Residue frames as a rotation matrix with the C-alpha (Angstrom) as fourth column:
MET 1
-0.606 0.260 -0.752 1.59
-0.424 0.695 0.582 16.04
0.673 0.671 -0.311 -0.78
GLY 2
0.174 0.797 0.578 -1.55
-0.964 0.018 0.264 14.57
0.200 -0.603 0.772 0.80
SER 3
-0.272 -0.269 0.924 -1.66
-0.669 0.743 0.019 11.28
-0.692 -0.613 -0.382 2.63
VAL 4
0.661 0.585 0.470 -3.66
-0.069 0.671 -0.738 9.54
-0.747 0.455 0.484 -0.09
ALA 5
0.829 -0.413 -0.377 -1.13
-0.477 -0.169 -0.862 10.55
0.293 0.895 -0.337 -2.77
ILE 6
-0.169 -0.921 0.352 1.72
-0.985 0.144 -0.096 9.34
0.038 -0.363 -0.931 -0.56
TYR 7
0.011 0.255 0.967 -0.07
-0.405 0.885 -0.229 6.03
-0.914 -0.389 0.114 0.00
ILE 8
0.936 0.350 0.016 -0.57
-0.110 0.339 -0.934 5.58
-0.333 0.873 0.356 -3.74
GLY 9
0.460 -0.850 -0.257 3.11
-0.753 -0.220 -0.620 6.30
0.471 0.479 -0.741 -4.41
ALA 10
-0.296 -0.555 0.777 4.13
-0.890 0.456 -0.014 3.92
-0.347 -0.696 -0.629 -1.62
ALA 11
0.438 0.545 0.714 1.89
-0.232 0.837 -0.496 1.18
-0.868 0.052 0.493 -3.02
LEU 12
0.954 -0.112 -0.279 3.34
-0.270 0.090 -0.959 1.53
0.132 0.990 0.055 -6.50
ALA 13
0.081 -0.993 0.084 6.87
-0.914 -0.108 -0.391 1.46
0.397 -0.045 -0.917 -5.11
GLU 14
-0.216 -0.145 0.966 6.19
-0.728 0.684 -0.059 -1.60
-0.651 -0.715 -0.253 -2.95
ILE 15
0.707 0.551 0.443 4.42
-0.117 0.709 -0.695 -3.54
-0.697 0.440 0.566 -5.67
ALA 16
0.799 -0.476 -0.368 7.12
-0.466 -0.103 -0.879 -2.73
0.380 0.874 -0.304 -8.24
GLY 17
-0.150 -0.909 0.390 9.85
-0.978 0.077 -0.195 -3.75
0.148 -0.411 -0.900 -5.79
CYS 18
-0.063 0.205 0.977 8.14
-0.488 0.848 -0.209 -7.00
-0.871 -0.490 0.047 -4.87
PHE 19
0.906 0.424 0.001 7.40
-0.188 0.402 -0.896 -7.73
-0.381 0.811 0.444 -8.53
ALA 20
0.350 -0.863 -0.364 11.12
-0.851 -0.132 -0.508 -7.40
0.390 0.488 -0.781 -9.31
PHE 21
-0.513 -0.493 0.703 11.81
-0.768 0.629 -0.119 -10.18
-0.383 -0.601 -0.701 -6.81
TRP 22
0.357 0.737 0.574 8.90
-0.240 0.667 -0.706 -12.20
-0.903 0.115 0.415 -8.25
ALA 23
0.851 -0.052 -0.522 10.30
-0.523 -0.022 -0.852 -11.78
0.033 0.998 -0.046 -11.76
TRP 24
-0.141 -0.988 -0.059 13.72
-0.945 0.152 -0.289 -12.98
0.294 0.015 -0.956 -10.61
LEU 25
-0.664 -0.194 0.722 12.60
-0.581 0.742 -0.334 -15.95
-0.471 -0.642 -0.605 -8.50
ARG 26
-0.015 0.795 0.607 9.43
-0.010 0.607 -0.795 -17.06
-1.000 -0.018 -0.001 -10.26
ASN 27
0.888 0.432 -0.160 9.84
-0.117 -0.124 -0.985 -15.90
-0.445 0.893 -0.059 -13.85
GLY 28
0.482 -0.767 0.423 13.54
0.791 0.589 0.166 -16.63
-0.376 0.254 0.891 -14.31
GLN 29
0.902 -0.174 0.396 14.63
0.071 -0.844 -0.531 -13.04
0.427 0.507 -0.749 -14.92
SER 30
-0.018 -0.999 0.031 18.17
0.345 -0.035 -0.938 -11.84
0.939 -0.006 0.345 -14.32
SER 31
0.123 -0.035 -0.992 19.32
0.992 0.007 0.122 -11.09
0.002 -0.999 0.035 -10.79
TRP 32
-0.875 -0.412 0.256 19.89
0.436 -0.899 0.046 -7.54
0.211 0.152 0.965 -12.04
TRP 33
-0.025 0.950 0.311 16.15
0.251 -0.295 0.922 -7.06
0.968 0.101 -0.231 -11.45
LEU 34
0.299 0.137 -0.944 16.97
0.926 0.196 0.321 -7.01
0.229 -0.971 -0.069 -7.73
ILE 35
-0.739 -0.652 -0.169 18.78
0.674 -0.722 -0.158 -3.65
-0.019 -0.231 0.973 -7.89
PRO 36
-0.706 0.542 0.456 15.79
-0.300 -0.812 0.501 -1.55
0.641 0.217 0.736 -8.97
GLY 37
0.197 0.796 -0.572 13.61
0.323 0.498 0.805 -3.82
0.926 -0.343 -0.159 -6.82
MET 38
-0.088 -0.312 -0.946 15.55
0.993 0.050 -0.108 -2.95
0.081 -0.949 0.306 -3.67
ALA 39
-0.965 -0.245 0.088 15.61
0.245 -0.969 -0.010 0.74
0.088 0.011 0.996 -4.58
SER 40
-0.362 0.913 0.187 11.85
-0.190 -0.269 0.944 0.65
0.913 0.306 0.271 -5.08
LEU 41
0.326 0.463 -0.824 11.31
0.673 0.498 0.547 -1.03
0.664 -0.733 -0.149 -1.70
ALA 42
-0.557 -0.565 -0.609 13.50
0.824 -0.471 -0.317 1.60
-0.108 -0.678 0.728 -0.03
LEU 43
-0.880 0.313 0.356 11.39
-0.136 -0.886 0.443 4.32
0.454 0.342 0.823 -1.67
PHE 44
0.068 0.938 -0.341 8.27
0.206 0.321 0.925 2.58
0.976 -0.133 -0.171 -0.36
ALA 45
0.083 -0.092 -0.992 9.60
0.975 0.212 0.062 2.63
0.205 -0.973 0.108 3.22
PHE 46
-0.882 -0.448 -0.147 10.63
0.465 -0.877 -0.119 6.27
-0.076 -0.174 0.982 2.90
LEU 47
-0.628 0.692 0.357 7.23
-0.143 -0.553 0.821 7.31
0.765 0.464 0.446 1.54
LEU 48
0.221 0.760 -0.611 5.35
0.574 0.405 0.712 5.66
0.788 -0.508 -0.347 4.40
THR 49
-0.328 -0.389 -0.861 7.30
0.933 -0.279 -0.228 7.83
-0.152 -0.878 0.455 6.85
ARG 50
-0.980 -0.073 0.184 5.92
0.125 -0.949 0.290 10.92
0.153 0.307 0.939 5.08
VAL 51
-0.172 0.984 -0.036 2.27
0.509 0.121 0.852 10.14
0.843 0.128 -0.522 5.88
ASP 52
-0.576 0.071 0.815 0.65
-0.555 -0.766 -0.325 12.58
0.601 -0.639 0.480 8.27
ALA 53
0.480 0.666 -0.570 -0.29
0.065 0.621 0.781 10.13
0.875 -0.412 0.255 11.03
ASP 54
0.491 -0.250 0.834 0.29
-0.822 -0.451 0.349 10.25
0.289 -0.857 -0.427 14.75
MET 55
0.213 -0.388 0.897 1.32
-0.538 0.719 0.439 6.61
-0.815 -0.576 -0.055 15.02
ALA 56
-0.659 -0.559 -0.502 3.19
-0.728 0.308 0.612 4.31
-0.188 0.769 -0.611 12.62
GLY 57
-0.839 0.348 0.418 0.77
0.288 0.936 -0.203 1.43
-0.462 -0.050 -0.885 13.17
ARG 58
0.186 0.945 -0.270 -2.18
0.204 -0.306 -0.930 3.57
-0.961 0.118 -0.250 12.15
ALA 59
0.058 -0.253 -0.966 -0.36
-0.849 -0.521 0.085 4.73
-0.525 0.815 -0.245 9.01
TYR 60
-0.891 -0.445 -0.091 0.46
-0.433 0.770 0.468 1.13
-0.138 0.457 -0.879 8.10
ALA 61
-0.533 0.765 0.362 -3.10
0.428 0.612 -0.665 -0.06
-0.730 -0.199 -0.654 8.77
ALA 62
0.399 0.679 -0.616 -4.62
-0.203 -0.590 -0.781 2.61
-0.894 0.437 -0.098 6.55
TYR 63
-0.304 -0.623 -0.721 -2.03
-0.876 -0.114 0.469 1.85
-0.374 0.774 -0.511 3.88
GLY 64
-0.736 -0.010 0.677 -3.25
0.020 0.999 0.037 -1.75
-0.677 0.041 -0.735 3.72
GLY 65
0.288 0.941 0.180 -6.46
0.348 0.072 -0.935 -0.77
-0.892 0.332 -0.307 1.95
ILE 66
0.535 -0.192 -0.822 -4.64
-0.697 -0.650 -0.302 1.31
-0.477 0.735 -0.482 -0.63
TYR 67
-0.555 -0.830 0.048 -2.19
-0.696 0.496 0.520 -1.55
-0.455 0.255 -0.853 -1.20
ILE 68
-0.359 0.496 0.791 -4.99
0.320 0.861 -0.395 -4.02
-0.877 0.111 -0.468 -1.89
ALA 69
0.718 0.672 -0.181 -6.59
0.099 -0.356 -0.929 -1.78
-0.688 0.650 -0.323 -4.51
ALA 70
0.320 -0.684 -0.656 -3.23
-0.881 -0.470 0.060 -0.95
-0.349 0.559 -0.752 -6.10
SER 71
-0.609 -0.533 0.587 -2.35
-0.339 0.844 0.415 -4.66
-0.717 0.054 -0.695 -6.26
LEU 72
0.119 0.739 0.663 -5.50
0.524 0.520 -0.675 -5.34
-0.844 0.427 -0.325 -8.25
LEU 73
0.825 0.076 -0.560 -4.65
-0.354 -0.702 -0.617 -2.48
-0.440 0.708 -0.553 -10.61
TRP 74
-0.228 -0.966 -0.125 -1.20
-0.851 0.135 0.508 -4.05
-0.474 0.222 -0.852 -11.03
LEU 75
-0.365 0.191 0.911 -2.87
0.171 0.976 -0.136 -7.40
-0.915 0.106 -0.389 -11.74
TRP 76
0.648 0.732 0.209 -4.86
0.401 -0.094 -0.911 -5.75
-0.647 0.675 -0.354 -14.50
GLY 77
0.847 -0.271 -0.458 -2.23
-0.471 -0.782 -0.408 -3.40
-0.247 0.561 -0.790 -15.94
ALA 78
-0.061 -0.995 -0.082 1.00
-0.971 0.040 0.235 -5.38
-0.231 0.094 -0.968 -15.62
GLU 79
-0.757 -0.254 0.602 -0.24
-0.256 0.963 0.085 -8.95
-0.602 -0.090 -0.794 -15.70
ASN 80
-0.709 0.500 -0.497 -3.21
-0.627 -0.125 0.769 -8.55
0.322 0.857 0.402 -18.06
VAL 81
-0.648 0.585 -0.488 -5.68
0.647 0.761 0.052 -10.24
0.401 -0.282 -0.871 -15.73
ARG 82
-0.382 0.592 0.710 -8.85
-0.320 -0.805 0.499 -8.27
0.867 -0.036 0.497 -15.20
PRO 83
-0.969 0.075 0.236 -10.03
-0.218 0.197 -0.956 -8.27
-0.118 -0.978 -0.174 -11.57
ASP 84
-0.529 0.837 -0.142 -13.39
0.506 0.445 0.739 -9.97
0.682 0.319 -0.659 -11.11
ARG 85
0.242 0.722 0.649 -16.33
-0.149 -0.633 0.760 -8.65
0.959 -0.280 -0.046 -9.11
TRP 86
0.834 0.039 -0.550 -15.12
0.496 0.386 0.778 -10.34
0.243 -0.922 0.302 -5.93
ASP 87
-0.279 -0.959 -0.048 -11.75
0.945 -0.266 -0.191 -8.63
0.171 -0.098 0.980 -6.28
MET 88
-0.493 0.125 0.861 -13.55
0.159 -0.960 0.231 -5.30
0.855 0.250 0.454 -6.71
ILE 89
0.651 0.756 0.069 -15.86
0.006 -0.097 0.995 -5.87
0.759 -0.647 -0.068 -3.73
GLY 90
0.527 -0.539 -0.657 -12.88
0.849 0.372 0.376 -6.81
0.042 -0.756 0.653 -1.56
ALA 91
-0.547 -0.760 0.352 -10.95
0.754 -0.630 -0.189 -3.73
0.365 0.162 0.917 -2.69
ALA 92
-0.072 0.606 0.792 -13.94
-0.044 -0.795 0.604 -1.47
0.996 0.008 0.084 -1.97
LEU 93
0.860 0.371 -0.351 -14.23
0.283 0.225 0.932 -2.89
0.425 -0.901 0.088 1.54
ALA 94
0.131 -0.906 -0.402 -10.50
0.991 0.110 0.076 -2.44
-0.024 -0.408 0.913 2.11
ILE 95
-0.586 -0.297 0.754 -10.59
0.441 -0.897 -0.011 1.17
0.680 0.326 0.657 0.87
ALA 96
0.426 0.804 0.415 -13.59
-0.062 -0.432 0.900 1.88
0.903 -0.409 -0.134 3.11
GLY 97
0.771 -0.193 -0.607 -11.64
0.630 0.370 0.683 0.49
0.093 -0.909 0.407 6.07
ALA 98
-0.318 -0.944 0.084 -8.59
0.934 -0.327 -0.143 2.55
0.162 0.033 0.986 5.18
CYS 99
-0.298 0.283 0.912 -10.73
0.139 -0.932 0.335 5.70
0.944 0.227 0.238 5.00
VAL 100
0.807 0.581 -0.100 -12.22
0.147 -0.033 0.989 5.03
0.571 -0.813 -0.112 8.43
ILE 101
0.436 -0.724 -0.534 -8.72
0.885 0.238 0.399 4.62
-0.162 -0.647 0.745 9.87
LEU 102
-0.489 -0.761 0.427 -7.20
0.842 -0.539 0.005 7.57
0.227 0.362 0.904 8.00
PHE 103
-0.609 0.291 0.738 -10.02
0.023 -0.923 0.384 10.12
0.793 0.251 0.556 8.24
GLY 104
0.245 0.733 -0.635 -11.83
0.719 0.302 0.626 9.06
0.650 -0.610 -0.454 11.42
PRO 105
0.518 -0.009 0.855 -12.17
-0.355 -0.912 0.205 11.78
0.778 -0.410 -0.476 14.06
ARG 106
-0.089 -0.628 -0.773 -9.55
0.714 0.501 -0.489 11.58
0.694 -0.596 0.403 16.76
GLY 107
0.794 0.548 0.263 -10.02
0.203 -0.647 0.735 13.23
0.573 -0.530 -0.625 20.12
């Protein structure tokens, strides 16, 4: 599985896990939401260890751009709020930065 696919899976797992906590604390959902939330956050952490990167910090930095874009997709898909042009510009800049970090030549 390629690094980009792993990052996308990690982003979905992290956002879903964090949203479970949000639903419990902010939306008044049952504390049972925490069980799949914690499992999802554990999956997120596991997936980030599968990225082909020489250093953890570099893997996490590149992941940041993917996370930003995935968060805006979550905003649109799960919360029914369409990202505006400033959201999209910010996501494009973040993805560009992630690509520089992830695919930049290393000597």
